C-alpha atoms as one frame of an Amber mdcrd trajectory, in Angstrom:
protein
   1.857 -93.856 -58.732   4.267 -91.058 -57.507   5.290 -92.501 -54.183   7.565
 -89.752 -52.084   8.760 -90.846 -48.358  11.377 -91.957 -45.968   9.584 -95.339
 -45.422  12.121 -98.199 -45.866  11.787-100.285 -48.809   9.444-102.676 -48.238
   7.235-101.141 -46.063   3.727-100.746 -48.680   1.128-101.199 -46.015  -1.792
-100.072 -47.426  -3.252 -96.863 -46.709  -6.336 -98.453 -44.529  -9.852 -96.836
 -44.690  -9.412 -96.252 -40.818  -9.127 -92.197 -42.140  -7.829 -89.139 -40.258
  -8.680 -89.180 -36.089 -12.432 -87.991 -35.840 -11.925 -84.223 -34.848 -12.432
 -81.009 -36.432 -10.093 -79.429 -33.246  -6.752 -78.870 -33.517  -4.753 -78.290
 -29.723  -1.714 -77.128 -29.518   0.041 -80.174 -29.070  -1.484 -81.143 -32.473
  -4.053 -84.085 -31.468  -7.688 -83.778 -32.426  -9.840 -81.866 -29.339 -12.753
 -82.085 -27.361 -16.310 -80.922 -28.720 -16.525 -77.666 -29.127 -17.664 -75.839
 -26.006 -15.302 -77.577 -23.625 -14.719 -77.178 -19.910 -14.053 -73.802 -18.810
 -13.787 -72.630 -14.990 -16.793 -70.077 -14.656 -15.943 -69.547 -10.776 -12.315
 -67.530 -12.948 -15.147 -65.020 -13.755 -16.984 -63.856 -16.523 -15.818 -65.027
 -19.838 -16.473 -63.593 -24.011 -16.261 -64.821 -27.344 -17.110 -63.782 -30.860
 -15.681 -63.709 -34.469 -13.691 -61.741 -36.464 -13.483 -60.997 -39.855 -10.267
 -60.039 -41.704 -10.802 -58.746 -45.405  -8.826 -57.129 -47.680  -7.229 -57.828
 -51.035  -5.593 -60.783 -51.592  -1.758 -60.573 -49.986  -2.730 -57.849 -47.583
  -1.421 -59.949 -44.855  -4.707 -61.472 -43.377  -3.089 -64.865 -43.087   0.435
 -63.513 -41.503  -2.126 -61.435 -39.159  -4.034 -64.633 -38.530  -1.145 -66.465
 -37.649   0.503 -63.801 -35.264  -2.856 -63.760 -33.134  -3.152 -67.344 -33.167
   0.194 -67.629 -32.122   0.523 -70.730 -34.725   0.646 -71.341 -38.488  -3.125
 -71.840 -38.879  -3.181 -70.524 -42.202  -0.797 -70.294 -45.272   1.251 -67.721
 -46.037   3.146 -66.891 -49.682   3.943 -64.196 -51.811   1.857 -64.837 -54.563
  -1.876 -63.528 -54.334  -5.175 -65.093 -53.519  -3.198 -68.310 -51.875  -6.345
 -68.575 -49.489  -9.142 -70.242 -51.154 -11.943 -71.117 -47.820 -12.498 -69.208
 -44.660  -9.755 -70.292 -41.780 -10.874 -69.874 -38.556  -8.235 -69.819 -35.759
  -8.988 -69.536 -32.389  -6.747 -66.836 -29.951  -7.396 -66.492 -26.062  -6.847
 -62.408 -24.612  -7.229 -63.010 -20.964 -10.674 -64.531 -20.357 -12.009 -63.828
 -24.023 -11.723 -66.290 -26.939 -11.691 -64.367 -30.520 -12.421 -66.779 -33.558
 -10.129 -65.018 -36.130 -11.962 -65.589 -39.693  -9.055 -65.467 -42.549 -11.275
 -64.954 -45.847  -9.906 -65.014 -49.053  -8.821 -62.105 -50.520 -11.322 -59.774
 -52.341 -11.258 -59.383 -55.725 -12.967 -59.425 -59.198 -13.669 -62.762 -60.231
 -13.142 -64.345 -63.364 -13.844 -68.383 -62.917 -15.765 -70.297 -60.925 -13.626
 -71.116 -58.167 -13.045 -66.899 -58.134 -16.649 -66.438 -57.704 -16.441 -69.250
 -54.945 -13.633 -67.604 -53.511 -15.399 -64.159 -52.903 -18.391 -65.188 -51.613
 -16.632 -67.299 -49.037 -15.413 -64.011 -48.185 -18.187 -61.578 -47.894 -19.462
 -64.874 -46.153 -16.891 -64.365 -43.535 -18.715 -60.994 -43.079 -21.990 -61.318
 -42.354 -21.203 -64.017 -39.070 -18.822 -61.338 -37.848 -19.154 -59.849 -34.500
 -16.327 -56.976 -35.844 -15.139 -56.703 -39.096 -11.086 -55.663 -39.605 -10.114
 -54.586 -43.128  -6.018 -54.717 -43.714  -4.826 -52.331 -46.075  -1.255 -52.821
 -47.518   0.364 -49.326 -46.416   2.314 -48.927 -49.199  -0.162 -49.893 -52.109
  -2.515 -47.506 -50.420  -6.178 -46.783 -51.854  -5.465 -49.172 -55.337  -8.801
 -49.939 -57.087  -9.538 -53.029 -55.457  -9.432 -50.665 -52.285 -11.684 -48.732
 -53.685 -14.616 -51.772 -55.360 -14.181 -53.084 -51.217 -15.043 -49.408 -49.530
 -17.682 -48.819 -51.946 -19.456 -52.442 -51.134 -18.391 -52.273 -47.362 -21.401
 -50.660 -46.049 -23.879 -52.647 -47.717 -22.367 -55.657 -46.655 -21.521 -55.241
 -43.375 -24.777 -53.268 -42.116 -24.745 -52.456 -37.919 -21.517 -54.696 -37.512
 -18.292 -52.200 -36.703 -15.563 -51.978 -38.602 -11.744 -51.246 -37.608  -9.219
 -50.630 -39.980  -6.014 -51.929 -39.627  -2.874 -50.436 -41.938  -0.459 -53.126
 -42.711   3.304 -53.162 -43.424   3.915 -49.781 -41.729   7.738 -50.286 -42.176
   7.554 -49.776 -45.627   6.488 -45.794 -45.857   6.991 -42.525 -44.173   4.726
 -41.138 -41.161   3.070 -38.251 -43.604   2.385 -40.847 -46.206   0.580 -43.136
 -43.475  -1.163 -39.969 -41.958  -2.956 -38.899 -45.439  -3.657 -42.095 -45.977
  -4.876 -42.780 -42.904  -7.199 -39.773 -43.403  -8.977 -40.638 -46.635  -9.867
 -44.133 -45.638 -11.346 -42.936 -42.789 -12.951 -40.204 -44.785 -14.165 -42.905
 -47.020 -15.953 -45.150 -44.578 -16.724 -44.385 -40.696 -14.023 -47.140 -39.424
 -14.732 -47.258 -35.791 -11.296 -47.590 -34.728  -7.675 -47.373 -36.643  -4.519
 -49.847 -36.154  -1.145 -48.977 -37.735   0.722 -52.474 -37.668   3.367 -54.568
 -39.382   1.732 -58.189 -38.979   5.215 -59.633 -40.149   6.809 -58.494 -37.426
   4.044 -58.072 -34.574   4.218 -54.173 -34.235   0.367 -52.990 -33.055  -0.620
 -56.199 -33.119  -1.092 -56.737 -29.417  -2.881 -53.371 -29.087  -5.325 -54.545
 -31.525  -5.934 -57.932 -30.324  -6.618 -56.469 -26.943  -9.184 -54.174 -28.514
 -11.021 -57.006 -30.018 -11.620 -58.824 -27.349 -13.139 -55.980 -25.375 -15.724
 -55.610 -28.453 -16.595 -59.244 -28.499 -19.455 -60.077 -26.534 -20.316 -61.683
 -23.270 -20.320 -65.846 -23.817 -18.991 -68.897 -22.748 -15.897 -70.061 -25.068
 -16.747 -71.264 -28.410 -13.806 -73.631 -28.134 -11.817 -75.596 -25.931  -9.362
 -72.669 -24.384  -6.065 -74.601 -25.996  -7.645 -75.352 -29.347  -6.034 -73.541
 -32.347  -8.563 -74.033 -35.442 -11.690 -75.898 -36.219 -10.551 -77.308 -39.596
 -10.184 -80.957 -40.099  -6.433 -82.360 -40.047  -6.918 -84.076 -43.446  -7.671
 -80.067 -44.785  -4.555 -78.544 -42.884  -2.252 -81.127 -44.324  -3.639 -80.528
 -47.928  -3.076 -77.276 -47.417   0.590 -77.279 -45.961   0.886 -79.530 -49.273
  -0.445 -76.556 -51.490   1.754 -74.390 -49.209   4.982 -75.652 -50.821   3.382
 -76.346 -54.255   2.885 -72.550 -54.842   5.939 -71.850 -53.308   7.671 -73.606
 -55.782   6.329 -73.619 -58.938   5.969 -70.030 -60.962   3.451 -68.041 -62.451
  -0.282 -68.875 -62.866   0.527 -73.239 -62.147  -0.297 -72.408 -58.416  -4.078
 -71.336 -59.392  -4.709 -74.606 -62.027  -4.197 -77.268 -58.998  -5.398 -78.462
 -55.796  -4.679 -81.279 -53.295  -6.897 -83.769 -51.647  -5.987 -85.651 -48.476
  -7.400 -89.364 -49.826  -6.486 -91.188 -46.580  -5.414 -91.237 -43.142  -3.548
 -93.971 -41.452  -2.521 -94.141 -37.643  -0.147 -96.427 -37.649   0.536 -98.977
 -34.145   4.033 -97.333 -33.818   2.383 -93.522 -33.303   3.246 -92.507 -36.557
   0.746 -91.541 -39.516   0.339 -92.525 -43.388  -0.824 -89.834 -45.055  -1.543
 -90.321 -48.601  -2.786 -87.058 -51.196  -3.523 -86.560 -54.647  -2.267 -83.238
 -56.202  -5.368 -82.680 -59.207  -3.782 -80.573 -62.474  -6.369 -79.446 -65.321
  -3.533 -80.531 -67.703  -1.011 -83.148 -68.782   2.451 -80.339 -68.981   1.073
 -79.292 -65.802   1.988 -82.826 -64.443   5.474 -82.611 -65.502   6.495 -79.208
 -63.934   4.573 -80.652 -60.831   6.547 -83.531 -60.999   9.697 -82.162 -62.209
  12.708 -83.762 -63.667  13.299 -87.688 -62.236  10.557 -86.120 -60.089  12.606
 -83.891 -58.021   9.987 -81.191 -57.888   7.633 -83.922 -56.118  10.045 -84.967
 -53.749  11.417 -81.937 -52.198   7.495 -80.638 -51.924   6.887 -83.583 -50.007
  10.052 -84.101 -48.247   9.040 -79.670 -47.022   5.546 -81.058 -46.738   6.194
 -83.755 -44.715   8.578 -81.966 -42.380   6.500 -79.555 -41.408   3.257 -81.529
 -40.770   5.580 -83.992 -38.284   6.684 -80.888 -36.800   2.827 -80.005 -36.712
   1.579 -82.833 -35.123   4.606 -83.820 -32.869   5.232 -87.488 -34.440   6.590
 -89.258 -37.622   4.486 -88.682 -41.054   5.097 -90.704 -44.230   3.718 -88.326
 -47.171   3.199 -90.188 -50.143   1.753 -87.712 -53.148   0.244 -88.842 -56.300
  -0.494 -86.575 -59.093  -3.307 -86.739 -61.476  -4.789 -85.246 -64.744  -7.869
 -84.014 -64.266  -9.187 -81.268 -66.999 -12.389 -80.081 -65.629 -11.518 -80.463
 -61.887 -12.711 -76.245 -61.259 -15.705 -77.586 -62.384 -16.405 -80.508 -60.232
 -18.249 -79.891 -57.117 -16.830 -82.497 -54.778 -13.445 -80.096 -55.485 -14.854
 -77.236 -53.472 -16.190 -79.531 -50.982 -12.620 -80.390 -50.472 -11.144 -76.801
 -50.486 -14.574 -75.624 -47.937 -15.924 -73.395 -50.766 -19.705 -73.551 -51.788
 -19.899 -75.122 -56.050 -23.572 -72.555 -56.052 -21.060 -69.786 -55.212 -19.305
 -69.803 -58.164 -22.431 -69.844 -60.196 -22.392 -66.799 -62.124
């Protein structure tokens, strides 16, 4: 077992079967949350709540926009495409309105079972939304992938309103942006168009305010200070996968997955987290480990530091690399990723 942690030598406390804190809610303090629909003061006035699906090509900036809207990092962001695999829900407040953003996997032409399950999850997010936001990269314009999305959009969304958000506007000239806006609105009847930079924050406040106005009158779906509805074990696994994706090159990040095997709360307030990195080939295991284990040590250190900061307490992270040649065809792996195995059927 390849274990990497700053735990002093001799500290070999086994990972207990206690598991992580039993809550899918995560608050700003990193602690487990209250049940959905927590206390809210109705005397302060009417409230609104609803779902917004963020869709677009891989790497269009959906995860960056989600994190910007929520005000915290709840979805991993890398320069590599197809990083988001499952639907990630982030919760944002705008006045008395709660907006639940659904960051979907990028829409692309699927080749493998995992690809098909990811695309199905993306379109599934659209089906449940009150508003859909299509993100387009300004400097890439109307690509073949964008054309495919536009061709399918009408049938997929039905009567659900769709807003257009042209992202990364700082990368193109104004006349190019104007023409792109006209061409996109000619291809689909968007109810509203926004020019934004998710990374810099330009235009995001206007988008958030408009989305809040579109949400139905409703009690909040989550407690006011909740940021996401993912289990802690999945958030921890996503943090480690992000560090692996940033560290490794070419296709390898798409051939591995990370699962949190156990979560032990310690008496001193810290947590011990044991994770398994599954790879498809023996050669991949060596790459993940690196020379003398340097790669996995670096990944473990970065993931542990981010998770500790996120939770506001010390974390002991232990990583183990295992070879599972057929993990891409195992139902259990898809469940851990929040995907439906059946959606991967051709």
